[in-house]
N, CA, C and O of each residue as an XYZ file, in Angstrom:
708
protein
N       0.838     -1.182      0.000
C       0.000      0.000      0.000
C       0.879      1.239      0.000
O       1.805      1.345      0.804
N       0.596      2.180     -0.897
C       1.396      3.399     -0.911
C       0.938      4.327      0.206
O      -0.186      4.237      0.699
N       1.837      5.211      0.585
C       1.555      6.123      1.684
C       0.471      7.113      1.294
O       0.440      7.587      0.158
N      -0.428      7.433      2.238
C      -1.413      8.469      1.950
C      -0.783      9.869      2.001
O      -1.389     10.835      1.540
N       0.427      9.981      2.558
C       1.048     11.288      2.767
C       1.703     11.780      1.478
O       2.567     11.120      0.901
N       1.266     12.955      1.051
C       1.821     13.603     -0.138
C       2.541     14.894      0.233
O       3.366     15.391     -0.532
N       2.223     15.444      1.425
C       2.857     16.689      1.873
C       3.070     16.640      3.384
O       2.226     16.144      4.131
N       4.213     17.163      3.813
C       4.521     17.290      5.230
C       4.758     18.770      5.497
O       5.610     19.399      4.871
N       3.993     19.312      6.432
C       4.134     20.713      6.815
C       4.797     20.764      8.179
O       4.278     20.206      9.145
N       5.930     21.424      8.263
C       6.602     21.640      9.535
C       6.222     23.015     10.052
O       6.361     24.007      9.336
N       5.745     23.085     11.287
C       5.324     24.372     11.835
C       6.462     25.051     12.595
O       7.260     24.406     13.274
N       6.506     26.375     12.455
C       7.510     27.175     13.130
C       7.325     28.645     12.805
O       6.386     29.039     12.115
N       8.232     29.430     13.313
C       8.253     30.872     13.046
C       9.546     31.217     12.331
O      10.601     30.664     12.643
N       9.466     32.138     11.365
C      10.681     32.537     10.683
C      11.433     33.571     11.500
O      10.853     34.290     12.314
N      12.723     33.630     11.269
C      13.582     34.570     11.980
C      14.550     33.846     12.890
O      14.197     32.872     13.554
N      15.784     34.340     12.909
C      16.834     33.680     13.690
C      16.526     33.680     15.187
O      16.987     32.791     15.903
N      15.759     34.655     15.673
C      15.443     34.706     17.104
C      14.560     33.534     17.531
O      14.486     33.224     18.720
N      13.886     32.874     16.574
C      13.004     31.750     16.888
C      13.623     30.387     16.547
O      13.051     29.350     16.886
N      14.761     30.379     15.894
C      15.316     29.154     15.302
C      15.370     27.967     16.261
O      15.071     26.843     15.858
N      15.743     28.190     17.513
C      15.938     27.071     18.438
C      14.866     27.000     19.519
O      15.055     26.343     20.543
N      13.743     27.673     19.295
C      12.675     27.670     20.295
C      11.853     26.386     20.206
O      11.906     25.651     19.220
N      11.098     26.147     21.265
C      10.239     24.956     21.308
C       9.225     24.976     20.162
O       8.944     23.942     19.556
N       8.684     26.148     19.874
C       7.652     26.275     18.835
C       8.206     25.951     17.442
O       7.429     25.688     16.524
N       9.522     25.966     17.271
C      10.127     25.745     15.955
C      10.589     24.315     15.726
O      11.285     24.047     14.746
N      10.224     23.403     16.592
C      10.681     22.025     16.426
C      10.176     21.437     15.099
O      10.853     20.598     14.505
N       9.006     21.862     14.631
C       8.503     21.390     13.337
C       9.415     21.788     12.191
O       9.679     20.976     11.304
N       9.902     23.026     12.191
C      10.856     23.476     11.174
C      12.132     22.645     11.243
O      12.657     22.216     10.215
N      12.623     22.420     12.447
C      13.891     21.704     12.599
C      13.779     20.263     12.114
O      14.717     19.733     11.517
N      12.647     19.633     12.365
C      12.448     18.248     11.928
C      12.328     18.183     10.413
O      12.902     17.298      9.779
N      11.587     19.111      9.835
C      11.423     19.085      8.379
C      12.739     19.440      7.681
O      13.018     18.939      6.591
N      13.548     20.303      8.308
C      14.883     20.576      7.774
C      15.741     19.316      7.808
O      16.492     19.053      6.869
N      15.637     18.533      8.885
C      16.401     17.283      8.995
C      15.961     16.283      7.928
O      16.791     15.571      7.364
N      14.647     16.227      7.647
C      14.156     15.361      6.563
C      14.717     15.806      5.217
O      15.187     14.983      4.431
N      14.666     17.109      4.953
C      15.181     17.632      3.682
C      16.666     17.320      3.544
O      17.127     16.936      2.469
N      17.412     17.485      4.628
C      18.849     17.201      4.583
C      19.106     15.721      4.328
O      19.950     15.372      3.503
N      18.395     14.863      5.018
C      18.601     13.417      4.872
C      18.300     12.935      3.454
O      18.975     12.043      2.940
N      17.289     13.526      2.827
C      16.864     13.073      1.495
C      17.268     14.040      0.386
O      16.686     14.026     -0.699
N      18.268     14.880      0.662
C      18.856     15.787     -0.329
C      17.830     16.723     -0.963
O      17.895     17.012     -2.158
N      16.890     17.188     -0.157
C      15.910     18.147     -0.646
C      16.524     19.530     -0.791
O      17.375     19.927      0.006
N      16.094     20.252     -1.799
C      16.560     21.617     -2.043
C      15.375     22.553     -1.835
O      14.336     22.404     -2.478
N      15.539     23.514     -0.937
C      14.444     24.438     -0.619
C      14.292     25.493     -1.709
O      15.268     26.042     -2.220
N      13.029     25.755     -2.045
C      12.680     26.812     -2.997
C      11.721     27.757     -2.294
O      10.772     27.324     -1.640
N      11.978     29.054     -2.436
C      11.119     30.050     -1.790
C       9.918     30.380     -2.654
O      10.032     30.584     -3.863
N       8.768     30.427     -2.009
C       7.507     30.855     -2.600
C       7.042     32.064     -1.785
O       7.625     32.356     -0.740
N       6.003     32.774     -2.242
C       5.587     33.963     -1.471
C       5.235     33.699     -0.006
O       5.570     34.521      0.847
N       4.566     32.574      0.322
C       4.127     32.341      1.705
C       4.748     31.114      2.350
O       4.405     30.769      3.480
N       5.659     30.450      1.643
C       6.252     29.226      2.191
C       7.526     28.874      1.440
O       7.812     29.405      0.367
N       8.279     27.963      2.039
C       9.391     27.320      1.351
C       8.965     25.895      1.081
O       8.248     25.297      1.882
N       9.404     25.339     -0.050
C       9.033     23.965     -0.381
C      10.244     23.206     -0.886
O      11.208     23.782     -1.391
N      10.162     21.901     -0.734
C      11.172     20.987     -1.232
C      10.464     19.667     -1.516
O       9.524     19.302     -0.808
N      10.898     18.965     -2.523
C      10.342     17.643     -2.800
C      11.427     16.606     -2.559
O      12.541     16.731     -3.067
N      11.095     15.581     -1.781
C      12.020     14.490     -1.500
C      11.326     13.170     -1.854
O      10.104     13.110     -1.989
N      12.118     12.137     -1.998
C      11.575     10.804     -2.248
C      11.900      9.925     -1.054
O      13.065      9.712     -0.721
N      10.853      9.418     -0.415
C      11.004      8.526      0.737
C      10.316      7.214      0.385
O       9.109      7.183      0.148
N      11.084      6.136      0.352
C      10.568      4.809      0.014
C       9.800      4.829     -1.310
O       8.736      4.222     -1.430
N      10.346      5.526     -2.288
C       9.740      5.579     -3.613
C       8.585      6.557     -3.745
O       8.017      6.690     -4.829
N       8.230      7.237     -2.680
C       7.111      8.191     -2.699
C       7.647      9.624     -2.765
O       8.507     10.003     -1.971
N       7.141     10.412     -3.707
C       7.481     11.834     -3.769
C       6.678     12.553     -2.686
O       5.449     12.480     -2.662
N       7.373     13.235     -1.807
C       6.742     13.933     -0.687
C       7.132     15.405     -0.762
O       8.310     15.745     -0.871
N       6.130     16.263     -0.701
C       6.351     17.701     -0.697
C       6.556     18.161      0.744
O       5.696     17.939      1.597
N       7.687     18.796      1.013
C       7.960     19.358      2.334
C       7.639     20.848      2.284
O       8.003     21.538      1.331
N       6.958     21.336      3.308
C       6.514     22.740      3.340
C       6.883     23.366      4.684
O       6.649     22.789      5.746
N       7.469     24.565      4.606
C       7.688     25.388      5.805
C       6.955     26.716      5.582
O       7.425     27.556      4.814
N       5.811     26.912      6.243
C       5.109     28.192      6.094
C       6.021     29.342      6.525
O       6.762     29.227      7.502
N       5.959     30.443      5.789
C       6.769     31.620      6.106
C       5.853     32.775      6.515
O       6.099     33.933      6.177
N       4.799     32.435      7.242
C       3.747     33.398      7.598
C       3.638     33.588      9.103
O       2.694     34.228      9.566
N       4.565     33.058      9.873
C       4.478     32.963     11.331
C       3.396     31.959     11.699
O       2.484     31.685     10.919
N       3.519     31.426     12.886
C       2.701     30.308     13.354
C       1.200     30.538     13.174
O       0.497     29.661     12.673
N       0.710     31.698     13.575
C      -0.741     31.937     13.605
C      -1.393     31.908     12.231
O      -2.617     31.803     12.140
N      -0.612     31.998     11.160
C      -1.157     31.999      9.805
C      -0.645     30.819      8.978
O      -0.602     30.898      7.750
N      -0.261     29.743      9.630
C       0.300     28.575      8.937
C      -0.632     28.012      7.871
O      -0.167     27.470      6.868
N      -1.927     28.132      8.071
C      -2.900     27.586      7.125
C      -2.886     28.248      5.764
O      -3.495     27.732      4.827
N      -2.206     29.379      5.627
C      -2.165     30.062      4.328
C      -1.452     29.241      3.253
O      -1.508     29.598      2.076
N      -0.785     28.151      3.630
C      -0.149     27.272      2.641
C      -1.157     26.301      2.024
O      -0.892     25.720      0.972
N      -2.290     26.127      2.660
C      -3.253     25.101      2.241
C      -3.819     25.342      0.839
O      -3.952     24.370      0.095
N      -4.160     26.563      0.426
C      -4.659     26.738     -0.945
C      -3.676     26.217     -2.003
O      -4.106     25.652     -3.009
N      -2.376     26.394     -1.794
C      -1.389     25.856     -2.725
C      -1.478     24.332     -2.775
O      -1.466     23.743     -3.856
N      -1.566     23.700     -1.615
C      -1.645     22.232     -1.582
C      -2.928     21.745     -2.247
O      -2.909     20.743     -2.961
N      -4.030     22.433     -2.025
C      -5.293     22.051     -2.667
C      -5.169     22.126     -4.184
O      -5.692     21.263     -4.889
N      -4.480     23.153     -4.698
C      -4.273     23.278     -6.155
C      -3.454     22.115     -6.697
O      -3.566     21.766     -7.872
N      -2.621     21.508     -5.834
C      -1.825     20.347     -6.233
C      -2.621     19.046     -6.105
O      -2.094     17.964     -6.363
N      -3.891     19.154     -5.706
C      -4.731     17.973     -5.538
C      -4.503     17.248     -4.219
O      -4.898     16.092     -4.063
N      -3.872     17.920     -3.281
C      -3.563     17.306     -1.988
C      -4.688     17.623     -1.009
O      -5.013     18.785     -0.763
N      -5.271     16.564     -0.459
C      -6.397     16.694      0.476
C      -5.902     16.584      1.919
O      -4.742     16.252      2.164
N      -6.787     16.864      2.858
C      -6.430     16.809      4.286
C      -5.804     15.469      4.650
O      -4.809     15.430      5.373
N      -6.374     14.373      4.160
C      -5.871     13.045      4.530
C      -4.526     12.705      3.870
O      -3.970     11.633      4.109
N      -4.003     13.629      3.034
C      -2.687     13.459      2.411
C      -1.623     14.322      3.075
O      -0.489     14.386      2.600
N      -1.984     14.988      4.175
C      -1.085     15.944      4.826
C      -0.690     15.443      6.214
O      -1.521     14.956      6.982
N       0.595     15.576      6.508
C       1.127     15.326      7.850
C       1.692     16.646      8.353
O       2.574     17.223      7.717
N       1.198     17.129      9.483
C       1.678     18.375     10.085
C       2.570     18.020     11.271
O       2.153     17.288     12.169
N       3.791     18.534     11.273
C       4.758     18.285     12.337
C       4.729     19.495     13.267
O       5.012     20.615     12.843
N       4.387     19.268     14.541
C       4.226     20.399     15.458
C       4.643     20.056     16.881
O       4.717     18.890     17.270
N       4.910     21.107     17.639
C       5.204     20.971     19.061
C       3.920     20.629     19.806
O       2.832     21.073     19.439
N       4.069     19.828     20.863
C       2.899     19.364     21.623
C       3.149     19.548     23.122
O       3.979     18.861     23.717
N       2.417     20.486     23.716
C       2.529     20.767     25.153
C       2.084     19.587     26.010
O       2.595     19.400     27.114
N       1.142     18.795     25.518
C       0.545     17.718     26.320
C       1.429     16.484     26.426
O       1.067     15.525     27.108
N       2.573     16.491     25.769
C       3.497     15.356     25.846
C       4.802     15.820     26.499
O       5.250     16.944     26.271
N       5.403     14.957     27.303
C       6.695     15.316     27.886
C       7.745     15.488     26.791
O       7.616     14.930     25.701
N       8.772     16.254     27.089
C       9.832     16.488     26.116
C      10.331     15.170     25.521
O      10.606     14.206     26.236
N      10.437     15.161     24.194
C      11.029     14.032     23.496
C      10.081     12.909     23.133
O      10.445     12.042     22.338
N       8.871     12.893     23.688
C       7.904     11.863     23.305
C       7.285     12.267     21.969
O       6.868     13.412     21.798
N       7.226     11.335     21.028
C       6.683     11.626     19.703
C       5.627     10.597     19.336
O       5.737      9.425     19.698
N       4.604     11.040     18.614
C       3.556     10.127     18.174
C       2.856     10.727     16.962
O       3.009     11.908     16.652
N       2.085      9.881     16.286
C       1.255     10.364     15.180
C      -0.201     10.090     15.502
O      -0.530      9.193     16.278
N      -1.054     10.874     14.896
C      -2.491     10.641     14.989
C      -3.163     11.365     13.835
O      -2.570     12.249     13.215
N      -4.388     10.992     13.553
C      -5.171     11.694     12.536
C      -6.320     12.405     13.219
O      -6.978     11.860     14.104
N      -6.547     13.641     12.784
C      -7.687     14.407     13.265
C      -7.509     14.928     14.672
O      -6.470     14.747     15.307
N      -8.564     15.584     15.140
C      -8.551     16.154     16.478
C      -8.670     17.659     16.433
O      -8.759     18.268     15.367
N      -8.671     18.236     17.603
C      -8.814     19.688     17.704
C      -7.434     20.340     17.727
O      -6.410     19.658     17.730
N      -7.428     21.664     17.743
C      -6.179     22.424     17.810
C      -5.618     22.443     19.232
O      -4.418     22.654     19.412
N      -6.459     22.229     20.241
C      -6.048     22.252     21.650
C      -5.233     23.501     21.982
O      -4.253     23.435     22.725
N      -5.647     24.632     21.427
C      -4.989     25.899     21.721
C      -3.761     26.196     20.882
O      -3.172     27.268     21.026
N      -3.352     25.280     20.007
C      -2.169     25.496     19.161
C      -2.591     26.344     17.962
O      -3.371     25.892     17.123
N      -2.080     27.565     17.880
C      -2.534     28.496     16.842
C      -2.161     28.067     15.426
O      -2.892     28.370     14.484
N      -1.043     27.372     15.258
C      -0.682     26.868     13.932
C      -1.686     25.828     13.453
O      -2.123     25.865     12.303
N      -2.053     24.897     14.339
C      -3.064     23.891     13.990
C      -4.415     24.544     13.752
O      -5.140     24.164     12.833
N      -4.755     25.526     14.579
C      -6.025     26.239     14.442
C      -6.132     26.861     13.051
O      -7.183     26.783     12.414
N      -5.062     27.471     12.586
C      -5.046     28.101     11.268
C      -5.223     27.064     10.154
O      -5.984     27.287      9.213
N      -4.525     25.938     10.261
C      -4.653     24.885      9.242
C      -6.071     24.319      9.238
O      -6.638     24.089      8.170
N      -6.647     24.094     10.414
C      -8.016     23.577     10.516
C      -9.005     24.540      9.860
O      -9.961     24.097      9.225
N      -8.793     25.841     10.002
C      -9.679     26.825      9.369
C      -9.700     26.669      7.853
O     -10.728     26.907      7.220
N      -8.575     26.271      7.268
C      -8.467     26.152      5.811
C      -8.904     24.802      5.262
O      -9.411     24.727      4.143
N      -8.713     23.718      6.043
C      -8.924     22.382      5.448
C      -9.682     21.414      6.353
O      -9.943     20.280      5.951
N     -10.036     21.832      7.552
C     -10.704     20.930      8.483
C      -9.696     20.151      9.302
O      -8.491     20.315      9.112
N     -10.164     19.305     10.212
C      -9.282     18.647     11.190
C      -8.734     17.280     10.777
O      -8.026     16.663     11.573
N      -9.024     16.780      9.582
C      -8.748     15.375      9.275
C      -7.339     15.067      8.790
O      -7.089     13.953      8.328
N      -6.417     16.010      8.878
C      -5.036     15.754      8.490
C      -4.337     14.952      9.602
O      -4.808     14.874     10.736
N      -3.210     14.370      9.229
C      -2.389     13.637     10.195
C      -1.480     14.615     10.930
O      -1.156     15.688     10.419
N      -1.080     14.231     12.126
C      -0.190     15.066     12.922
C       0.952     14.219     13.453
O       0.746     13.090     13.897
N       2.154     14.771     13.406
C       3.297     14.226     14.128
C       3.475     15.162     15.313
O       3.880     16.314     15.158
N       3.167     14.651     16.497
C       3.133     15.451     17.727
C       4.455     15.267     18.466
O       4.802     14.159     18.874
N       5.179     16.360     18.630
C       6.512     16.314     19.219
C       6.442     16.939     20.609
O       6.209     18.140     20.748
N       6.644     16.121     21.627
C       6.505     16.583     23.005
C       7.539     17.627     23.394
O       8.741     17.440     23.207
N       7.041     18.733     23.940
C       7.926     19.787     24.447
C       7.703     20.017     25.937
O       8.374     20.859     26.533
N       6.778     19.288     26.549
C       6.452     19.504     27.957
C       5.581     20.737     28.120
O       5.265     21.427     27.152
N       5.202     20.998     29.352
C       4.296     22.107     29.652
C       4.809     22.836     30.885
O       5.269     22.204     31.836
N       4.732     24.177     30.872
C       5.107     24.897     32.099
C       4.058     24.658     33.182
O       2.929     24.272     32.883
N       4.430     24.886     34.428
C       3.493     24.662     35.529
C       2.264     25.554     35.438
O       1.149     25.102     35.696
N       2.460     26.805     35.077
C       1.357     27.766     35.029
C       0.888     28.000     33.598
O       1.687     28.290     32.709
N      -0.398     27.872     33.394
C      -1.002     28.046     32.072
C      -0.642     29.395     31.450
O      -0.421     29.491     30.243
N      -0.587     30.432     32.280
C      -0.307     31.771     31.747
C       1.128     31.897     31.225
O       1.444     32.871     30.542
N       1.991     30.942     31.529
C       3.375     30.964     31.040
C       3.528     30.334     29.652
O       4.605     30.415     29.062
N       2.474     29.710     29.120
C       2.573     28.979     27.850
C       3.081     29.854     26.702
O       4.010     29.436     26.012
N       2.519     31.058     26.457
C       3.019     31.847     25.318
C       4.528     32.130     25.384
O       5.214     32.071     24.363
N       5.033     32.430     26.560
C       6.466     32.682     26.723
C       7.252     31.374     26.578
O       8.301     31.338     25.934
N       6.736     30.312     27.180
C       7.405     29.006     27.193
C       7.666     28.478     25.782
O       8.772     28.025     25.489
N       6.664     28.533     24.910
C       6.847     27.964     23.570
C       7.842     28.769     22.741
O       8.424     28.246     21.791
N       8.040     30.042     23.094
C       8.977     30.893     22.354
C      10.362     30.950     23.001
O      11.211     31.742     22.593
N      10.581     30.107     24.011
C      11.904     29.999     24.628
C      12.669     28.839     24.003
O      12.080     27.903     23.463
N      13.999     28.921     24.089
C      14.827     27.798     23.667
C      14.598     26.628     24.618
O      14.183     26.818     25.762
N      14.870     25.431     24.140
C      14.735     24.245     24.976
C      15.662     24.336     26.185
O      16.781     24.838     26.078
N      15.200     23.855     27.322
C      16.033     23.776     28.523
C      16.967     22.572     28.428
O      18.011     22.542     29.080
N      16.593     21.581     27.619
C      17.402     20.369     27.457
C      18.658     20.697     26.636
O      18.729     21.732     25.973
N      19.633     19.806     26.694
C      20.876     19.994     25.938
C      20.595     19.898     24.438
O      19.614     19.291     24.009
N      21.476     20.510     23.659
C      21.345     20.421     22.196
C      21.393     18.960     21.747
O      20.720     18.578     20.790
N      22.184     18.151     22.437
C      22.274     16.725     22.106
C      20.922     16.040     22.306
O      20.498     15.248     21.465
N      20.248     16.344     23.414
C      18.929     15.757     23.670
C      17.909     16.220     22.625
O      17.082     15.433     22.163
N      17.975     17.495     22.262
C      17.054     18.021     21.243
C      17.330     17.342     19.903
O      16.397     16.970     19.192
N      18.604     17.181     19.558
C      18.968     16.525     18.301
C      18.483     15.069     18.290
O      18.025     14.580     17.257
N      18.580     14.377     19.427
C      18.068     13.004     19.501
C      16.556     12.985     19.293
O      16.034     12.085     18.635
N      15.857     13.960     19.840
C      14.409     14.072     19.636
C      14.099     14.288     18.154
O      13.173     13.682     17.614
N      14.874     15.148     17.503
C      14.674     15.406     16.075
C      14.879     14.117     15.279
O      14.084     13.809     14.391
N      15.930     13.364     15.585
C      16.204     12.125     14.852
C      15.129     11.065     15.108
O      14.760     10.331     14.191
N      14.620     10.975     16.348
C      13.503     10.050     16.635
C      12.266     10.458     15.828
O      11.537      9.608     15.317
N      12.046     11.756     15.725
C      10.893     12.263     14.978
C      11.018     11.954     13.491
O      10.040     11.559     12.856
N      12.206     12.128     12.936
C      12.448     11.793     11.524
C      12.169     10.304     11.313
O      11.510      9.933     10.342
N      12.662      9.449     12.210
C      12.426      8.002     12.089
C      10.938      7.680     12.192
O      10.443      6.828     11.454
N      10.224      8.341     13.086
C       8.776      8.145     13.219
C       8.064      8.510     11.913
O       7.192      7.773     11.454
N       8.433      9.636     11.323
C       7.808     10.096     10.077
C       8.124      9.125      8.944
O       7.236      8.764      8.173
N       9.382      8.700      8.838
C       9.749      7.729      7.804
C       8.938      6.451      7.962
O       8.399      5.935      6.983
N       8.846      5.941      9.171
C       8.094      4.721      9.431
C       6.620      4.908      9.092
O       5.982      4.004      8.552
N       6.084      6.077      9.409
C       4.683      6.369      9.129
C       4.431      6.383      7.615
O       3.394      5.910      7.149
N       5.376      6.921      6.863
C       5.223      6.969      5.398
C       5.349      5.558      4.818
O       4.592      5.181      3.923
N       6.295      4.790      5.325
C       6.545      3.444      4.793
C       5.452      2.462      5.241
O       5.029      1.606      4.463
N       4.994      2.588      6.502
C       3.965      1.705      7.073
C       2.839      2.559      7.640
O       2.773      2.751      8.854
N       1.945      3.082      6.785
C       0.954      4.050      7.257
C      -0.033      3.543      8.313
O      -0.575      4.353      9.065
N      -0.277      2.279      8.392
C      -1.251      1.812      9.408
C      -0.611      0.864     10.380
O      -1.274      0.376     11.294
């Protein structure tokens, strides 16, 4: 069975001040995928794209360049390519999982994640998600600051999380169910 995934969207914010923040883990993972599969990034008005081949499948990698809250603005381009919600995997930070825990699921709500909220507004909730655990601060009111801070963990631990996430995504594409 071929993979249902035709596009992977990594969520993050553009700008060097955000490069290593918790909210940018989606960008970092998609960059690692592009590097592993020799993808070349091309700039578009609202996103960067690269096409890679994973297990014989052409996969479009997308990094929205609209800041997190407007990530869904990439969806009209994907729709023009004939890509539906069930063909999309969104890679994002997940407060509800401890740091380094990764999983996939299809559908669900945004649970307060503005990048997911924006994508849901454009295409509905039925896309797949690669949820990358970043942990949660003790106080709810600290969440906006927390997601825009660099990881407290070592760069080595973050890199291991990125590599586990890449392996999870590869496995998901190769063995979708």
